[in-house]
KOLLUMMAR-932120 format. One record per atom (N, C-alpha, C): residue in one letter; chain; x, y, z. Coordinates in pm, whole numbers, plus 32768, in hexadecimal, padded with zeros to 4 digits. Layout:
resn  chain  px  py  pz
A  A  X  Y  Z
...
END
This chain:
resn  chain  px  py  pz
X  A  4442  5D23  5C1B
X  A  43F6  5CD8  5C7C
X  A  4400  5D15  5D07
X  A  43B5  5CDB  5D63
X  A  43AE  5D13  5DE9
X  A  4434  5D0A  5E33
X  A  4487  5CA5  5E12
X  A  4508  5C9B  5E54
X  A  4563  5D10  5E30
X  A  453E  5D59  5DC7
X  A  4588  5DD2  5DA1
X  A  4550  5E4C  5DE8
X  A  44CB  5E5A  5DEC
X  A  4499  5ED7  5E25
X  A  4475  5ED1  5EB9
X  A  446D  5E5A  5EF6
X  A  445E  5E56  5F88
X  A  44D6  5E99  5FCD
X  A  4553  5E7B  5FA5
X  A  45C3  5EC3  5FE3
X  A  45BD  5F59  5FCD
X  A  4585  5F83  5F5B
X  A  457A  6014  5F42
X  A  4515  6055  5FA0
X  A  44A8  600C  5FBD
X  A  4449  603F  6021
X  A  448D  6041  60A9
X  A  44D8  5FD8  60C9
X  A  451C  5FCF  6149
X  A  4580  6040  615C
X  A  45BD  606F  60EB
X  A  461E  60DE  60F1
X  A  45DB  6166  60E0
X  A  4556  6166  60D1
X  A  4508  61E0  60BE
X  A  4525  6223  6038
X  A  454D  61D4  5FD5
X  A  4561  6208  5F4F
X  A  44DF  6204  5F00
X  A  4483  61AE  5F2B
X  A  43FD  61A2  5EEF
X  A  4399  61AC  5F63
X  A  432E  61F9  5F4E
X  A  42D0  6212  5FBB
X  A  4273  619B  5FD6
X  A  4237  6163  5F6C
X  A  41D6  60F7  5F7C
X  A  41F2  6087  5F19
X  A  41BF  6010  5F3A
X  A  41C9  5FA1  5EDC
X  A  4164  5F36  5EFE
X  A  4129  5EF4  5E98
X  A  40D0  5E82  5EB0
X  A  4122  5E03  5EBD
X  A  4117  5DBF  5F2F
X  A  4168  5D48  5F4B
X  A  4110  5CDC  5F85
X  A  4122  5C60  5F5A
X  A  40D5  5BF2  5F94
X  A  4103  5BDA  6024
X  A  40AA  5BA3  6074
X  A  40C5  5B93  6102
X  A  413D  5B39  611D
X  A  414B  5ACC  60D1
X  A  41BA  5A70  60EA
X  A  4240  5AB2  60CD
X  A  4246  5B03  6064
X  A  42C1  5B4B  6045
X  A  42E2  5BAF  60B5
X  A  427C  5BEF  60E9
X  A  428E  5C4B  6159
X  A  42C1  5C01  61D4
X  A  4282  5B90  61F0
X  A  42A8  5B3C  6262
X  A  433B  5B14  6256
X  A  4365  5AE9  61DF
X  A  43F0  5AC2  61C9
X  A  444F  5B39  61D9
X  A  4427  5BAB  61A3
X  A  447F  5C20  61A1
X  A  449E  5C52  622E
X  A  4439  5C5F  6282
X  A  4452  5C97  6308
X  A  449E  5C35  6360
X  A  44A0  5BB5  633B
X  A  44E5  5B4F  638C
X  A  456A  5B23  634D
X  A  458A  5B58  62D7
X  A  4608  5B33  6296
X  A  4609  5AA7  625E
X  A  4598  5A7B  6225
X  A  458E  59F5  61EB
X  A  4597  59F8  6153
X  A  45B6  5986  6116
X  A  45B0  596D  6085
X  A  45FE  59DA  6038
X  A  45BB  5A2E  5FEA
X  A  45FF  5A94  5F9A
X  A  464A  5AF9  5FF1
X  A  462A  5B00  6070
X  A  4663  5B65  60C9
X  A  46B9  5B25  6135
X  A  46F2  5AB3  6119
X  A  4741  5A6A  617B
X  A  47B2  5AC1  61B3
X  A  47B1  5AD3  6236
X  A  4817  5B24  6277
X  A  4804  5BBA  6265
X  A  4796  5BE3  6227
X  A  477F  5C72  620D
X  A  46F0  5C97  6235
X  A  46D7  5C99  62B4
X  A  4651  5CBB  62E5
X  A  4628  5D47  62B8
X  A  45B0  5D4F  6284
X  A  4579  5DD1  6257
X  A  4522  5E08  62C8
X  A  4563  5E38  632F
X  A  451E  5E59  63AC
X  A  44D4  5EDE  63AA
X  A  44E5  5F2C  6340
X  A  44A0  5FAD  6338
X  A  4419  5FA5  62F2
X  A  43F2  5F2E  62C4
X  A  4373  5F1F  627E
X  A  42FE  5F2C  62DF
X  A  4295  5F6F  62B0
X  A  421B  5F7A  62FE
X  A  41A3  5F65  62A1
X  A  413D  5F24  62D5
X  A  40C3  5F0E  6286
X  A  406A  5F8A  628F
X  A  4036  5FB3  621C
X  A  3FCE  601B  6219
X  A  3F45  5FD7  6223
X  A  3F33  5F6B  61D8
X  A  3EB5  5F24  61DF
X  A  3EAF  5EAF  6180
X  A  3E4A  5E5B  6192
X  A  3E30  5DEB  6138
X  A  3DE4  5E1F  60BF
X  A  3E17  5E04  6049
X  A  3DD3  5E32  5FCF
X  A  3D66  5DCE  5FA4
X  A  3D8D  5D51  5F90
X  A  3D2C  5CEB  5F63
X  A  3D6D  5C62  5F72
X  A  3D1E  5BF9  5F73
X  A  3D57  5B72  5F7A
X  A  3D8D  5B45  5EF3
X  A  3DFF  5B05  5EF5
X  A  3E3B  5ACE  5E7C
X  A  3E34  5A37  5E85
X  A  3DFB  59F8  5E20
X  A  3DEC  5966  5E1F
X  A  3E44  5928  5DB4
X  A  3E87  58BD  5DD9
X  A  3EE8  587D  5D80
X  A  3EE6  57E6  5D98
X  A  3F31  579F  5D45
X  A  3F3C  5710  5D5A
X  A  3F81  56CA  5CE8
X  A  3F9B  564A  5CFC
X  A  3FD4  55F8  5C92
X  A  3F69  55D5  5C2C
X  A  3F8E  55D7  5BAD
X  A  3F30  55B7  5B43
X  A  3F6D  554F  5AE5
X  A  3F15  550A  5A9F
X  A  3F3C  54AA  5A37
X  A  3EDF  54C0  59C1
X  A  3F01  5490  5949
X  A  3EA1  5493  58DC
X  A  3E22  544B  5906
X  A  3DB0  547C  58D8
X  A  3D2F  5447  5907
X  A  3D19  53B4  58E7
X  A  3D5F  5381  5882
X  A  3D4D  52F3  585F
X  A  3DAC  5298  58AD
X  A  3DF9  52D1  590A
X  A  3E52  5280  595D
X  A  3E01  522B  59BD
X  A  3E30  51B2  59DD
X  A  3DEA  515E  5A3F
X  A  3DFD  518F  5ACF
X  A  3E56  51ED  5AE5
X  A  3E72  521F  5B6C
X  A  3E04  5281  5B94
X  A  3DC0  5263  5C02
X  A  3D51  52B7  5C31
X  A  3D71  5301  5CB3
X  A  3DC2  52C4  5D09
X  A  3DDF  52FB  5D8D
X  A  3E76  52F9  5DA5
X  A  3EA2  5340  5E0C
X  A  3F30  533E  5E2E
X  A  3F5F  52B1  5E4E
X  A  3F0D  5264  5E96
X  A  3F37  51DD  5EBC
X  A  3F42  5180  5E43
X  A  3EFE  519F  5DD4
X  A  3F0B  514F  5D5A
X  A  3F98  5155  5D21
X  A  3FE5  51BC  5D48
X  A  406D  51CA  5D14
X  A  40C5  5154  5D3B
X  A  40A0  510C  5DA3
X  A  40EE  5098  5DCE
X  A  40F2  502C  5D63
X  A  408E  502A  5D0B
X  A  4086  4FC5  5CA0
X  A  40C5  4FF7  5C1E
X  A  40F9  5072  5C1E
X  A  4128  50AD  5BA0
X  A  41B0  50F0  5BB2
X  A  4208  50AF  5BFA
X  A  428E  50E5  5C0B
X  A  42D8  50E4  5B86
X  A  4338  513D  5B7A
X  A  4386  5143  5AFF
X  A  4355  51AA  5A9B
X  A  42E2  51E9  5AB5
X  A  42B2  5251  5A5C
X  A  430B  52CD  5A66
X  A  42FF  5326  5A06
X  A  4352  539F  5A02
X  A  430E  5410  5A4F
X  A  435B  5451  5AA8
X  A  4326  54C3  5AF4
X  A  438A  5536  5AEC
X  A  4359  55B2  5AEB
X  A  43B5  5624  5AED
X  A  43FD  562C  5B73
X  A  447B  5657  5B6E
X  A  44CB  565D  5BE9
X  A  4535  56C9  5BDB
X  A  457D  56E0  5C47
X  A  45ED  5740  5C49
X  A  45C2  57C9  5C15
X  A  4551  57F9  5C49
X  A  4521  587F  5C23
X  A  458A  58E4  5C4E
X  A  45E0  590A  5BF2
X  A  4654  595B  5C17
X  A  4630  59E6  5C48
X  A  45BE  5A1E  5C1C
X  A  4599  5AA5  5C47
X  A  452D  5AA8  5CB2
X  A  44EF  5A34  5CCF
X  A  4486  5A2F  5D34
X  A  4486  59A7  5D79
X  A  44E1  5995  5DD8
X  A  44E6  5917  5E23
X  A  4465  58FD  5E70
X  A  4419  5969  5E85
X  A  4398  595E  5EC9
X  A  433F  58F8  5E85
X  A  433F  58F4  5DFF
X  A  42EA  5897  5DB5
X  A  4318  5808  5DCB
X  A  439A  57F3  5DC6
X  A  43CF  576D  5DDC
X  A  43AD  573D  5E6A
X  A  43AF  5798  5EC8
X  A  438A  5778  5F53
X  A  42FC  5742  5F5A
X  A  42A1  5780  5F0F
X  A  4215  5756  5F11
X  A  41FF  56D4  5EC3
X  A  4245  56C6  5E52
X  A  423C  5648  5E07
X  A  426F  55D5  5E5C
X  A  42DF  55EB  5E9F
X  A  4319  5584  5EF5
X  A  42B6  555B  5F62
X  A  4276  55BC  5FA2
X  A  4213  559D  6009
X  A  419F  554D  5FCF
X  A  416E  5576  5F59
X  A  40FE  5530  5F1A
X  A  4120  549F  5EFE
X  A  4197  5487  5ECA
X  A  41C1  53FE  5EAF
X  A  41C7  53AC  5F2F
X  A  41FF  53E5  5F98
X  A  4209  539C  6017
X  A  4180  5382  6054
X  A  4123  53E0  6042
X  A  409B  53C9  6073
X  A  4059  5355  6027
X  A  4089  533C  5FAC
X  A  4057  52CC  5F5E
X  A  40A0  524A  5F7B
X  A  4100  524D  5FD6
X  A  4147  51D3  5FFA
X  A  41BE  51B4  5FA0
X  A  41EB  521A  5F53
X  A  425F  5207  5EFC
X  A  42C1  527A  5F17
X  A  4330  527B  5ECD
X  A  4392  52E7  5EDC
X  A  43C9  530D  5E54
X  A  440D  537F  5E50
X  A  4441  53B2  5DD1
X  A  4498  534B  5D88
X  A  44E9  5305  5DD4
X  A  4546  52A7  5D95
X  A  4500  522F  5D55
X  A  447D  5221  5D6B
X  A  4431  51B6  5D2A
X  A  440D  51DA  5C9A
X  A  442D  5256  5C72
X  A  4404  5287  5BEE
X  A  447C  52BE  5BA1
X  A  4469  52D0  5B20
X  A  44D1  530B  5ACC
X  A  44C8  53A3  5AD7
X  A  4531  53E1  5B0A
X  A  4531  5471  5B20
X  A  4558  54BB  5AA0
X  A  4504  5517  5A78
X  A  451E  5569  5A02
X  A  453B  55F8  5A32
X  A  45B6  5627  5A2A
X  A  45D7  56AE  5A5C
X  A  458D  571B  5A0F
X  A  4557  577B  5A59
X  A  4515  57F0  5A1D
X  A  4548  586B  5A65
X  A  4540  58DD  5A22
X  A  4579  5956  5A5B
X  A  4519  599F  5AB8
X  A  4497  5987  5AA9
X  A  4438  59D0  5AFC
X  A  43AD  5993  5AF9
X  A  4353  59D4  5B42
X  A  42CA  59A5  5B52
X  A  4283  5997  5ACC
X  A  4285  59FF  5A7B
X  A  423E  59FE  59FA
X  A  4278  5994  599D
X  A  42FD  598B  599C
X  A  433E  5926  5946
X  A  4315  5899  596E
X  A  4304  5884  59F1
X  A  42D7  5801  5A21
X  A  424A  57E2  59F5
X  A  41F4  5848  59F0
X  A  416C  5835  59C1
X  A  4169  5816  592C
X  A  41B0  5868  58DE
X  A  41AD  5856  584D
X  A  41EB  57D1  5822
X  A  4243  579B  5875
X  A  4280  571A  5854
X  A  4216  56AE  5847
X  A  41A8  56BB  5891
X  A  413C  5658  5885
X  A  40F7  5666  57FE
X  A  40D7  56E0  57D7
X  A  4096  56F6  5756
X  A  40ED  56CF  56E0
X  A  4170  56D7  56F4
X  A  41D0  56B6  5689
X  A  41F4  5621  5689
X  A  41BB  55D5  56E7
X  A  41D6  5546  56EB
X  A  425D  5520  5724
X  A  429F  557D  576A
X  A  4323  5561  57A2
X  A  431B  551F  582C
X  A  42A8  5530  5870
X  A  4293  54F0  58F2
X  A  4208  54B1  58F3
X  A  41F3  5457  5951
X  A  4172  5412  595D
X  A  411D  544B  59CE
X  A  415D  5494  5A29
X  A  411C  54CE  5A9D
X  A  4152  555C  5AAC
X  A  4100  55BA  5AD8
X  A  4134  5640  5AEF
X  A  40E7  5683  5B60
X  A  410F  56FD  5B81
X  A  40D3  574D  5BED
X  A  4098  57CA  5BAF
X  A  4014  57DE  5BBD
X  A  3FD1  584C  5B79
X  A  3F74  5896  5BDA
X  A  3F72  591A  5BCE
X  A  3F18  596D  5C1E
X  A  3E8D  596A  5BE0
X  A  3E28  5959  5C34
X  A  3D9E  5953  5C06
X  A  3D75  59D7  5BC7
X  A  3D3E  59CF  5B4E
X  A  3D08  5A45  5B0B
X  A  3D6E  5AA0  5ACC
X  A  3DEF  5A7A  5ACE
X  A  3E57  5AD1  5A97
X  A  3E4E  5AD5  59FE
X  A  3E7F  5B42  59C5
X  A  3E80  5B50  5933
X  A  3ED6  5AE3  58F4
X  A  3F48  5AC7  5932
X  A  3F9F  5A5D  58FD
X  A  3F59  59D6  5903
X  A  3F10  59BE  5971
X  A  3EC7  5941  597E
X  A  3E5E  5930  5911
X  A  3E18  599C  58F2
X  A  3DB3  5995  5888
X  A  3DF4  5976  5801
X  A  3E69  59AD  57E9
X  A  3EAE  5993  576B
X  A  3ED8  5900  5763
X  A  3F0B  58CB  57D2
X  A  3F36  5840  57D4
X  A  3EBE  57E3  57C5
X  A  3E4E  5806  5802
X  A  3DD5  57B7  57F4
X  A  3DAD  57AE  5761
X  A  3DBC  581F  5719
X  A  3D9D  5821  568A
X  A  3E01  57CD  563B
X  A  3E80  57D2  5662
X  A  3EE6  5783  561C
X  A  3ECC  56EE  5629
X  A  3E8D  56C8  5698
X  A  3E71  563A  56B2
X  A  3DE1  5615  568D
X  A  3DA3  5663  5638
X  A  3D17  564D  5614
X  A  3CFE  55BF  55E1
X  A  3D5B  5589  5593
X  A  3D49  5503  555B
X  A  3D49  5497  55C7
X  A  3D79  54BC  563F
X  A  3D7C  545D  56AE
X  A  3D15  5482  5719
X  A  3CBC  54DD  56F5
X  A  3C55  5507  5754
X  A  3C81  5577  57B0
X  A  3CF2  55B9  578F
X  A  3D29  561F  57E6
X  A  3D7B  55E0  5854
X  A  3D88  5626  58C4
X  A  3DCE  55EA  5936
X  A  3D6E  55DB  59AB
X  A  3D9A  5592  5A12
X  A  3D45  5577  5A86
X  A  3D99  557D  5B05
X  A  3D63  55C1  5B6A
X  A  3DA6  55C5  5BEC
X  A  3D9B  553E  5C32
X  A  3E06  5518  5C76
X  A  3E04  549E  5CC6
X  A  3DC5  54BB  5D4E
X  A  3D65  546B  5D74
X  A  3D22  547D  5DF4
X  A  3D84  5464  5E66
X  A  3D84  54C1  5EC6
X  A  3DDD  54B5  5F3A
X  A  3D97  545F  5FA3
X  A  3DAE  53DE  5F9C
X  A  3D6D  537F  5FF6
X  A  3DC2  536E  6074
X  A  3DBB  53CF  60CD
X  A  3E0E  53D3  6145
X  A  3DEB  5366  61A9
X  A  3E50  5328  61DF
X  A  3E41  52D1  6254
X  A  3E56  5329  62D0
X  A  3E30  52FA  6347
X  A  3E4E  5347  63C0
X  A  3EE3  5366  63CF
X  A  3F38  5306  63AC
X  A  3FC8  531C  63B4
X  A  3FF4  5386  634F
X  A  3FB6  5384  62D8
X  A  3FD5  53E7  6273
X  A  3FAB  5472  629E
X  A  3F37  547C  62DB
X  A  3F07  54FD  630C
X  A  3F67  5535  6375
X  A  3F95  54E1  63CE
X  A  3FF3  550C  6435
X  A  4077  553A  63F7
X  A  40A5  54F4  6391
X  A  4122  5519  634E
X  A  4114  55A0  6308
X  A  40A3  55B6  62C5
X  A  408B  5634  6281
X  A  4088  56A8  62E4
X  A  4042  5696  6352
X  A  4037  5700  63B6
X  A  40BE  5720  63F6
X  A  4112  56BA  6406
X  A  4195  56CE  6445
X  A  41F8  5711  63E7
X  A  41FC  56E5  6368
X  A  4264  5713  630D
X  A  423B  578C  62B9
X  A  41BC  5793  6293
X  A  418D  5803  6240
X  A  4110  583F  6281
X  A  411D  587C  62F6
X  A  40A7  58AC  633E
X  A  4050  5912  62F5
X  A  4084  5963  6297
X  A  402A  59C0  6251
X  A  3FD0  597B  61EA
X  A  3FE9  58FA  61CD
X  A  3FA1  58B4  6163
X  A  3F36  5859  619F
X  A  3EC0  585C  6163
X  A  3E53  5804  618E
X  A  3E18  57BE  6115
X  A  3DB8  5766  612D
X  A  3D74  571E  60C1
X  A  3CE1  5747  60C1
X  A  3CAD  576A  604C
X  A  3C21  5792  6040
X  A  3BDF  5746  5FCE
X  A  3B5D  573E  5FD2
X  A  3B12  56FC  5F67
X  A  3AEA  5764  5F00
X  A  3B20  5757  5E87
X  A  3AFC  57B1  5E19
X  A  3A86  5773  5DCD
X  A  3A17  57BB  5DCA
X  A  399C  5787  5D8D
X  A  397E  57C0  5D03
X  A  39C5  5829  5CDB
X  A  39A5  586C  5C5D
X  A  39D9  581B  5BE7
X  A  3984  57C9  5BAE
X  A  39AE  5771  5B40
X  A  39C0  57BC  5ABC
X  A  39A4  583E  5ABD
X  A  39C0  588F  5A46
X  A  3A53  58B8  5A40
X  A  3A9A  58A5  5AAD
X  A  3B28  58C5  5AB2
X  A  3B79  585C  5A67
X  A  3BDB  5884  5A17
X  A  3C32  5821  59D8
X  A  3C71  57C6  5A40
X  A  3C68  5744  5A28
X  A  3CA5  56E4  5A82
X  A  3C48  56AB  5AEA
X  A  3BD2  56E8  5AFC
X  A  3B72  56B6  5B5E
X  A  3B01  5670  5B13
X  A  3B0E  55EE  5B05
X  A  3AA9  55A1  5ABC
X  A  3A35  557B  5B17
X  A  3A54  5563  5B96
X  A  39F3  5547  5BFF
X  A  3A27  5590  5C7B
X  A  39D4  55A8  5CE1
X  A  3A09  55E6  5D5B
X  A  3A88  559F  5D8B
X  A  3AF1  55EC  5DA1
X  A  3B76  55B5  5DBB
X  A  3BBA  5600  5E2C
X  A  3BFA  55B6  5E84
X  A  3C47  55F5  5EF0
X  A  3CD0  561E  5EBC
X  A  3CF0  56A0  5ECA
X  A  3D71  56D3  5E9F
X  A  3DAA  572D  5F0C
X  A  3E21  5761  5EF6
X  A  3E65  57B0  5F5B
X  A  3E3D  5843  5F52
X  A  3E40  5886  5FC5
X  A  3E21  5914  5FCA
X  A  3E7E  595B  602D
X  A  3EA6  59D2  6008
X  A  3EEC  5A2C  6063
X  A  3EC6  5ABA  603E
X  A  3EE3  5B18  6095
X  A  3EBF  5BA3  607B
X  A  3F25  5BEA  6023
X  A  3EF2  5C43  5FCE
X  A  3F47  5CA5  5F8C
X  A  3F45  5D20  5FE5
X  A  3FBB  5D4D  600D
X  A  3FC7  5DBC  606B
X  A  3FFC  5E3A  6027
X  A  3FDB  5EAC  6060
X  A  401D  5F28  603C
X  A  4082  5F44  60AA
X  A  4103  5F4A  6085
X  A  416E  5F61  60E5
X  A  41A8  5FED  60D7
X  A  41E6  601C  6143
X  A  422C  609A  6141
X  A  42A2  6091  61A1
X  A  42E9  60FF  61B3
X  A  435A  6109  620F
X  A  4329  6138  6297
X  A  436C  6111  6301
X  A  4341  6135  6388
X  A  433D  61CC  639E
X  A  4390  6216  6352
X  A  4393  62A8  6361
X  A  4348  62F1  62F2
X  A  42F4  62AA  62A8
X  A  42A1  62ED  6242
X  A  4249  6354  6287
X  A  422F  63C5  6245
X  A  41E1  6431  6284
X  A  4158  6401  62B4
X  A  4139  6420  6332
X  A  40BA  63F5  636D
X  A  4042  6422  631B
X  A  4044  649D  62EB
X  A  3FD0  64D4  62A4
X  A  3FB0  6484  6226
X  A  401A  6460  61DC
X  A  4004  6416  615F
X  A  3FD5  6388  617C
X  A  4017  6345  61DA
X  A  3FF1  62BC  61FC
X  A  3F61  62B8  6230
X  A  3F3D  6319  6281
X  A  3EB5  6322  62B8
X  A  3E4E  632A  6247
X  A  3E6A  637D  61E3
X  A  3E0C  638F  6174
X  A  3E00  630F  6121
X  A  3E71  62CE  6108
X  A  3E6D  6251  60BA
X  A  3E1F  61E7  6106
X  A  3E36  61DE  6188
X  A  3DED  617C  61D9
X  A  3D57  6196  61D5
X  A  3D30  6214  61DF
X  A  3CA2  6236  61DB
X  A  3C64  620F  6154
X  A  3CAE  6222  60E8
X  A  3C7B  61FB  6064
X  A  3C67  6164  605E
X  A  3CC8  6117  608F
X  A  3CBB  6085  608D
X  A  3C40  6058  60DA
X  A  3C24  609C  6149
X  A  3BB7  6070  61A0
X  A  3B2E  60A0  6174
X  A  3B29  6108  6121
X  A  3AA6  6146  6104
X  A  3A82  6150  6070
X  A  3AE1  6133  6016
X  A  3AC6  614B  5F87
X  A  3AD5  60CC  5F32
X  A  3AA0  605F  5F63
X  A  3AAD  5FE0  5F1D
X  A  3A7E  5FE9  5E8C
X  A  3A08  601F  5E75
X  A  39D1  601E  5DEE
X  A  3A20  6077  5D8F
X  A  3A54  60E6  5DC1
X  A  3AA7  613C  5D6C
X  A  3B29  60F5  5D48
X  A  3B63  60AF  5DAA
X  A  3BDD  6063  5D8E
X  A  3BC2  5FF3  5D29
X  A  3B50  5FB2  5D38
X  A  3B2D  5F42  5CDF
X  A  3B17  5F70  5C4F
X  A  3AEE  5FED  5C3E
X  A  3ADD  6020  5BB5
X  A  3B61  6025  5B6B
X  A  3BCD  603A  5BB5
X  A  3C50  6044  5B74
X  A  3C97  5FBD  5B6D
X  A  3C76  5F63  5BCB
X  A  3CB6  5EDE  5BCB
X  A  3C56  5E7B  5C0A
X  A  3C28  5E1B  5BB8
X  A  3BBC  5DC2  5BE0
X  A  3BD5  5D6E  5C5C
X  A  3C55  5D53  5C7D
X  A  3C72  5D01  5CF2
X  A  3C3A  5D3E  5D72
X  A  3C27  5DC2  5D72
X  A  3BF1  5E04  5DEA
X  A  3B60  5DDD  5E05
X  A  3B1B  5DA4  5DA4
X  A  3A94  5D74  5DBF
X  A  3A96  5D07  5E2C
X  A  3B08  5CC1  5E39
X  A  3B12  5C55  5E9A
X  A  3B3E  5C84  5F25
X  A  3B5F  5D04  5F32
X  A  3B94  5D32  5FB2
X  A  3B28  5D39  601D
X  A  3B51  5D2F  6099
X  A  3AF9  5D3F  610C
X  A  3B26  5DBB  6158
X  A  3AE0  5E2C  6148
X  A  3B0B  5EA9  6189
X  A  3B15  5E9E  6220
X  A  3ACD  5E40  625B
X  A  3AD3  5E31  62ED
X  A  3B52  5DEA  631B
X  A  3B9C  5DB0  62BC
X  A  3C12  5D61  62DF
X  A  3C95  5DA6  62B8
X  A  3C91  5E25  6293
X  A  3D0A  5E68  6264
X  A  3D77  5E70  62CD
X  A  3D52  5E68  634D
X  A  3DB4  5E76  63B7
X  A  3DD8  5DF5  63FE
X  A  3DC1  5D83  63BD
X  A  3DCC  5D04  6406
X  A  3E3D  5CA7  63DB
X  A  3E93  5CCF  637D
X  A  3EFB  5C71  6351
X  A  3F6F  5C6E  63B5
X  A  3FA0  5BF6  63D9
X  A  4008  5BE8  643F
X  A  4097  5BE3  6409
X  A  40AA  5BFA  6386
X  A  412D  5BE0  634A
X  A  419A  5C42  6375
X  A  4173  5CBD  639A
X  A  41D3  5D25  63C2
X  A  418A  5D8B  6418
X  A  41D3  5DE4  645B
X  A  4190  5E4E  64A8
X  A  4146  5EAF  644C
X  A  40DF  5EEE  6481
X  A  4095  5F55  6437
X  A  40D2  5FDE  6453
X  A  40C7  6038  63F2
X  A  40F1  60C2  6405
X  A  4091  6104  6468
X  A  40C2  6151  64C9
X  A  406B  618E  652E
X  A  3FFA  61E3  64F4
X  A  4013  6226  6484
X  A  3FAB  627A  6448
X  A  3F39  6225  6410
X  A  3F5A  61AE  63DE
X  A  3EF2  6153  63AE
X  A  3EA0  611E  6423
X  A  3EE4  60FE  6490
X  A  3E9E  60D0  6509
X  A  3E3D  613C  6539
X  A  3E6A  61B8  6538
X  A  3E13  6228  6561
X  A  3D97  622F  6509
X  A  3DAA  6223  6486
X  A  3D3A  622B  6428
X  A  3CD5  61BC  6442
X  A  3D04  6143  6456
X  A  3CA9  60D2  6468
X  A  3C62  60D7  64EF
X  A  3CA8  6108  6554
X  A  3C67  6116  65D6
X  A  3BF6  617D  65CF
X  A  3C0D  61EA  6587
X  A  3BA5  6251  6578
X  A  3B2A  6219  6531
X  A  3B41  61B9  64D9
X  A  3AD2  617C  648F
X  A  3A94  6107  64DA
X  A  3ACA  60E8  654E
X  A  3A94  6079  659E
X  A  3AB5  5FF0  6567
X  A  3B23  5FE7  651A
X  A  3B47  5F67  64DD
X  A  3BA4  5F18  6537
X  A  3BA4  5E96  6524
X  A  3BF9  5E3D  6572
X  A  3C8A  5E51  654B
X  A  3CE2  5E56  65B0
X  A  3D71  5E5E  659A
X  A  3DAD  5DE0  65D8
X  A  3E02  5D9E  658D
X  A  3E3A  5D1F  65C0
X  A  3E90  5D36  663C
END
């Protein structure tokens, strides 16, 4: 997981790595998985694509929104993600945005993100956290076919909830997902979004970082041929994520292209 290879990037043992914005935000500030160990050598090369995630339930569940969780305390939820505390951080925030907390539910320990997802398909939990369009998500949707698959819970934010999200998890926002062909999206639903970033070390060679940045900004369709998530990327926004400093060579590339730099 990223908690293993982010330190390797920070030590310049690995040149590049794809990391979600919240994990990057935590790493450079010494939060969660990196408590007391700031990864201060990390630099952003660019935004790859938006990653959308959220809490899900079997489609036949009466729970439709996060606030509905207040009427269904005691259900089983994955917890104690031993290899990715980042996921537990997001689940905890989602529950609190719904007006409940982790202790209102039965915590089922899981070792990692994927194990937490599969626990839903295996009937070990009633609620889980799944990435939109992921291969694991599609498999779980198939496992729950007799229940209509799974369904994302609508993020029905209050003004107070919006303020809490912006304060505690600033790289994360809420967007309306309209693609009902996606597993879990039965009707247009508000779910969470953050950027998937390409990270490097502050002393990574300028020439290489410059070339990678130029590819991110100019070769969307070629990237999408190899990995479909790039179809969702916005080439004009590659230089705009606030989670960590950008590598100077990436800044140079984006300025030459006339792109916005945060």
